[in-house]
Every structure is written in structure tokens, then in C-alpha cells.
C-alpha positions as CSV (number, residue, x, y, z in Angstrom):
1,A,123.5,104.3,104.2
2,D,123.7,102.2,107.3
3,N,125.9,99.5,105.6
4,G,128.1,102.3,104.0
5,V,126.6,101.8,100.5
6,M,125.8,105.3,98.9
7,A,124.0,106.0,95.7
8,D,125.5,107.9,92.7
9,V,121.9,107.8,91.3
10,F,118.5,107.3,92.6
11,I,115.7,106.8,90.1
12,G,111.9,107.1,91.2
13,T,109.5,106.8,88.3
14,N,105.8,107.7,89.1
15,V,106.8,107.1,92.9
16,L,106.3,110.3,94.7
17,A,102.5,110.4,94.2
18,H,101.9,107.2,96.1
19,V,104.1,107.7,99.1
20,A,102.1,108.5,102.3
21,D,105.2,109.6,104.4
22,L,106.7,111.9,101.5
23,M,109.1,113.9,104.0
24,G,110.3,110.8,105.6
25,F,111.0,109.1,102.0
26,L,112.9,112.3,100.9
27,K,114.7,112.1,104.0
28,G,115.8,108.6,103.2
29,V,116.8,109.6,99.7
30,K,118.9,112.3,100.9
31,R,120.7,110.1,103.3
32,I,121.7,107.4,100.7
33,L,122.9,110.1,98.0
34,K,126.6,110.7,97.8
35,P,127.6,114.3,98.1
36,D,127.6,114.6,94.3
37,G,124.8,112.1,93.7
38,L,121.6,112.7,92.0
39,A,118.1,111.6,92.4
40,I,115.8,111.6,89.2
41,F,111.8,111.6,89.7
42,E,109.2,111.6,87.2
43,V,105.7,112.6,88.1
44,P,102.8,113.6,86.3
45,W,102.6,117.4,85.8
46,L,99.8,119.3,87.5
47,V,99.6,121.9,84.6
48,D,99.0,119.3,82.0
49,M,96.5,117.5,84.3
50,V,94.5,120.7,84.4
51,R,94.8,122.2,81.0
52,K,94.2,118.9,79.3
53,G,91.4,117.7,81.6
54,E,93.1,114.7,82.8
55,F,90.6,114.0,85.7
56,D,91.1,110.4,85.7
57,T,94.6,110.7,87.1
58,V,92.9,111.4,90.4
59,Y,92.3,108.1,92.1
60,H,92.8,106.4,95.3
61,Q,96.5,105.5,95.0
62,H,97.5,109.0,94.0
63,L,98.1,111.2,97.1
64,F,99.9,114.0,95.8
65,Y,99.8,116.1,92.4
66,F,103.0,118.2,91.7
67,S,103.8,121.3,90.0
68,L,107.4,122.3,89.5
69,T,106.9,125.1,92.1
70,S,105.7,122.4,94.7
71,L,108.5,120.1,94.1
72,V,111.1,122.9,94.4
73,L,109.6,123.8,97.9
74,L,109.2,120.1,98.9
75,M,113.0,119.3,98.1
76,R,113.8,122.4,99.8
77,S,112.3,121.5,102.9
78,V,114.6,118.5,103.2
79,D,117.7,120.3,102.2
80,L,117.6,119.1,98.5
81,A,117.4,121.1,95.4
82,V,115.9,120.6,92.1
83,V,118.8,121.3,89.8
84,G,117.2,120.3,86.4
85,V,113.7,119.7,84.9
86,E,112.5,118.3,81.5
87,H,108.8,118.1,80.4
88,I,108.1,114.8,78.8
89,S,105.1,113.4,77.1
90,I,104.5,110.1,79.0
91,H,101.2,109.8,80.9
92,G,99.6,112.8,79.4
93,G,102.6,115.2,80.3
94,S,105.2,114.8,83.2
95,L,108.0,116.4,84.6
96,R,111.4,114.6,85.0
97,V,113.4,116.4,87.8
98,V,116.9,116.0,88.7
99,V,117.6,116.6,92.6
100,G,120.9,116.8,94.4
101,H,122.5,118.4,97.2
102,D,124.3,121.2,95.5
103,P,121.7,123.9,94.7
104,M,123.2,125.0,91.4
105,E,120.8,124.5,88.6
106,D,121.5,123.9,84.9
107,G,119.1,126.7,83.6
108,T,116.2,124.8,83.0
109,V,114.5,125.3,86.3
110,S,114.0,129.1,86.7
111,P,112.3,129.4,83.1
112,L,109.6,126.8,83.9
113,L,109.0,128.2,87.6
114,A,108.5,131.5,85.9
115,K,105.9,130.0,83.4
116,E,104.1,128.3,86.1
117,A,103.9,131.6,88.3
118,A,102.4,133.5,85.1
119,M,99.8,130.8,84.9
120,G,99.0,131.1,88.5
121,V,99.7,127.6,89.1
122,S,99.4,127.9,93.0
123,S,96.0,129.5,92.9
124,K,92.7,127.9,93.5
125,G,91.3,129.5,90.3
126,F,93.8,127.3,88.4
127,I,93.1,124.0,90.0
128,A,89.0,124.8,89.4
129,G,89.8,124.9,85.7
130,L,90.2,121.1,85.7
131,E,86.3,120.8,86.4
132,S,85.2,122.5,83.3
133,K,87.5,120.3,81.1
134,A,86.1,117.3,82.8
135,R,82.6,118.3,82.4
136,R,83.2,119.1,78.5
137,I,84.7,115.5,78.1
138,R,81.8,113.9,80.0
139,C,79.3,115.6,78.0
140,D,80.8,115.0,74.5
141,L,81.6,111.4,75.1
142,R,78.3,110.6,76.6
143,G,76.5,112.2,73.6
144,L,78.7,110.3,71.3
145,L,78.1,106.9,72.7
146,E,74.4,107.7,72.8
147,E,74.4,108.1,69.3
148,F,76.6,104.8,68.8
149,N,74.1,102.9,70.9
150,S,70.8,104.4,69.3
151,N,72.2,103.2,66.0
152,G,72.7,99.6,67.2
153,M,76.4,99.9,67.1
154,K,78.4,97.7,69.7
155,V,80.9,99.8,71.6
156,A,83.8,98.3,73.8
157,A,86.5,99.8,75.8
158,Y,90.2,99.2,75.9
159,G,92.4,99.2,79.1
160,A,91.3,98.2,82.6
161,A,93.5,100.5,84.3
162,A,93.0,102.3,87.7
163,K,92.3,105.8,85.8
164,A,89.6,103.7,83.9
165,T,87.7,103.3,87.1
166,T,87.7,107.0,87.8
167,F,86.8,107.7,84.0
168,L,83.9,105.3,83.9
169,A,82.4,106.5,87.3
170,Y,82.5,110.2,86.6
171,C,81.1,109.9,83.1
172,G,78.3,107.4,84.3
173,I,79.3,104.8,81.8
174,G,78.8,101.1,82.4
175,V,77.0,98.0,80.9
176,E,74.3,100.0,79.1
177,E,77.0,101.9,77.0
178,L,79.8,99.2,76.6
179,E,79.9,95.7,75.8
180,F,83.0,94.8,77.8
181,V,86.9,96.0,78.6
182,V,89.7,94.6,76.8
183,D,93.0,94.4,78.7
184,L,96.3,92.3,78.0
185,N,96.9,91.7,81.8
186,A,95.8,88.0,82.5
187,F,95.5,88.7,86.1
188,K,92.6,90.9,85.2
189,Q,90.8,88.9,82.8
190,G,87.7,87.2,84.0
191,K,87.1,89.9,86.6
192,M,85.0,93.1,86.5
193,M,85.6,96.8,86.6
194,I,84.8,98.3,89.8
195,G,81.5,100.1,90.0
196,S,80.5,99.6,86.3
197,R,80.9,95.9,86.7
198,L,81.9,95.6,83.2
199,P,83.6,92.5,82.3
200,I,87.4,92.3,81.6
201,V,88.3,90.0,78.9
202,P,91.4,89.3,76.8
203,L,92.2,90.7,73.4
204,E,90.8,88.0,71.4
205,A,87.3,89.2,72.2
206,I,87.8,92.1,69.8
207,E,87.8,89.7,66.8
208,A,85.4,87.2,68.4
209,R,82.7,89.8,69.2
210,R,83.4,92.3,66.6
211,P,82.4,95.8,68.2
212,E,82.3,98.4,65.9
213,V,83.8,101.1,68.3
214,L,86.7,100.9,71.0
215,L,86.9,103.5,73.4
216,I,90.5,103.8,74.6
217,L,90.4,104.3,78.3
218,A,94.1,104.0,78.5
219,W,94.2,107.0,76.5
220,N,97.8,107.8,77.5
221,F,99.0,104.9,75.4
222,A,96.5,105.5,72.6
223,D,98.8,105.8,69.7
224,E,100.5,102.5,70.7
225,I,97.2,100.6,71.1
226,M,95.8,102.0,67.7
227,S,99.0,100.8,66.2
228,Q,98.8,97.3,67.7
229,L,95.2,97.1,66.5
230,S,95.7,98.3,62.9
231,S,94.1,95.3,61.6
232,Y,90.9,96.0,63.6
233,A,90.7,99.5,61.8
234,E,91.6,98.0,58.6
235,A,88.6,96.0,59.0
236,G,86.3,98.9,59.5
237,G,86.7,99.4,63.2
238,R,87.0,102.9,64.8
239,F,88.5,104.4,67.9
240,V,87.4,106.9,70.6
241,V,90.4,108.8,72.4
242,P,88.7,110.8,75.1
243,V,91.3,112.9,76.5
244,P,92.4,115.7,76.2
245,E,89.3,115.9,74.0
246,V,86.9,113.4,72.6
247,R,88.4,112.5,69.1
248,L,86.7,109.9,66.7
249,I,89.3,108.0,64.9
250,E,87.9,107.0,61.4
251,P,88.5,103.6,59.8
252,P,90.1,103.8,56.2
253,A,87.4,105.1,53.7
254,A,87.1,101.7,51.9
255,S,86.4,99.9,55.2
256,R,83.6,102.0,56.5
257,S,80.0,100.9,56.6
258,P,76.9,102.9,56.4
259,A,76.3,102.4,60.1
260,F,79.1,104.6,60.7
261,E,77.7,107.7,59.0
262,T,75.5,109.1,61.8
263,A,78.4,108.8,64.2
264,T,80.9,110.6,61.8
265,L,78.5,113.6,61.9
266,V,78.4,113.5,65.8
267,G,82.3,113.5,65.8
268,N,82.4,116.4,63.5
269,A,80.0,118.3,65.7
270,I,82.3,118.1,68.8
271,G,85.2,118.9,66.7
272,G,87.3,115.7,67.4
273,T,87.1,113.8,64.0
274,K,90.4,113.1,62.6
């Protein structure tokens, strides 16, 4: 704005949760927006985070967690307005909000605000629901991994993301339960996961070391990952997707080995086998 350049559109995707000086940042956005300009932000939705037990979204880089209610109040505090909202599936459920100077909304904001109010999103009781979901995931997953390990099955993980550090630490999972963690990012390969000290290795390790099971820590991209590793499944490998519930993804029937039978029963017992 100091050089006279103003924005028609400002886009911030998964930015707001990381900004320490949130008010200063938004005042800056307001300053550079043209009178009819719009800012578009995407943030993980607190409601999905709690209802689906996405406890691994909580880690050191995330300073804030947003409901639409909180976003509306936040924008209002800097004389901006949420004029549109869309619920999208990315990262386990996010909100894409459209923000502008003119407070006239497009009809999508009020219904979702009413929905959040009915759920009691702003209450301590609602937030507390995350703990029970997290405990259930931890219990189910540890039981499943113990069954795999007791049957001599190799289990590895996929995705050395920041959320994976939180996930492994909370569930108490490390080198006794998992062989290694695969990640496509060459910068991470050859290093170890913080806390669990699991080695981070390239994709080729799956074929070289042949784990029978892959725990998908990057569960928000589970469908994409399983599609990329279709040959692994066709060869008899199976996947565990832990969020929003622990699901055991079977290999094709023709590829299954007898070693999988006990694990299948465990998966059925927790209601996650598909």
C-alpha cells in the first residue's frame, strides 16, 4: 500500500494458524485490499478437528484453531467481514472464507454460524470431545499394532509430516512397533523422526524391505497415497488409516497370506475393516 499498489485478491492458504501477530497481519491485509477487494483464507475447521479426533493437527507451528464463529469475530475486530464460506475436504475438513470491506454476505455464512451455535462450538464441553476421540484412536491403533507385531509382521509408516510427530508421541509408537517411516521429501530422508527416532527413508524401502503393513501417518492424503501404492496392495500389502477412526484396508483377496488372518479379525473387532 505504501507504494500505491493495492490488491484485488489476497490469498492465504493455511496461513492464519501460523501467524503470531494475527491482528497486525490482518490489519496489513485490510490496508492493501482495494475497496472492493477480497481476501480468501483457508483454515482447518475446528468442528472437523474435534468431531473426527484430528488431535495431530495440534503441534508447535499451529498457534490458533478456528471455527467460523471465531473467524467472524476476528475479522470484525479489524473492520473486515466474512462474506462467504465453503466447507472443503482438504486436511480432514477446512473452511474457505471470503473476507472483504463490505459486510454484505452471500447467504452461506449465517447458516453455518447457526449450525456452530447449535453444536455449542464455543463451549469448553465441545472442545473436550477431542480428548475422548483421541483416546479411542490411540487404544484401537495400539491394539492393532500389537497384534501385527505378535504375529511377526513388519509394520512401517508413510509420511514424516509435522502432524506425524504429534501422532506418534501421543500414541506411544516408536521403533518397537514400526520399522521405518517413508517420505518422498529428499530433505527428510536419512534423518529421524523427533521423539520416536524412527528412520526416515525413501519410497524404495517399501519394495526393498517389504513391510506387510503401512500405517499412513499423512492420513489427510490417504486416498492419494494408496492410489500411488496400488502395486504394493496388489502384492499383498495392506494399509492402516488411523483418523477419523482406525481402518484396516485389506489387500485383494488373491494376494492375502495366512499371516493376515488374525489382523483381519482385529480390524473387524474395531469396526474399521473395509
